[in-house]
C-alpha positions, 0 to 999 in steps of 0.5 A: 344491805337493802331493806327486806320484806318478809311475806307470810300468813297464818290461819288455823283450820280443823285439819279434816276441813282442808282439801288443798293448799296452793301457792300465793301470788305476790305482785311487785312494783315492777309489774312482775309477779312472784310465788310464795309456797304455802306450808301446812303443819298439822298436829297439836298446838305444841307440835305446830309451834315447835314445827313452825319455830324449826321451819323459821330457823331453817328458812333463815339458815338458807340466807346466811348473807343477811 
């Protein structure tokens, strides 16, 4: 299996400060670009942690071959 790279980022903002979340652009060595969908989770610290853990688990379930 090839070596993999997981691209992610996190930052907390006051929910009322957000107006838009857009996708991120990744540049590949081949010169191509790829898009990464950014996700938004709102709630208390505990709600965000729980939702993030569920999201991570679901993400890796999409790739059972790894």
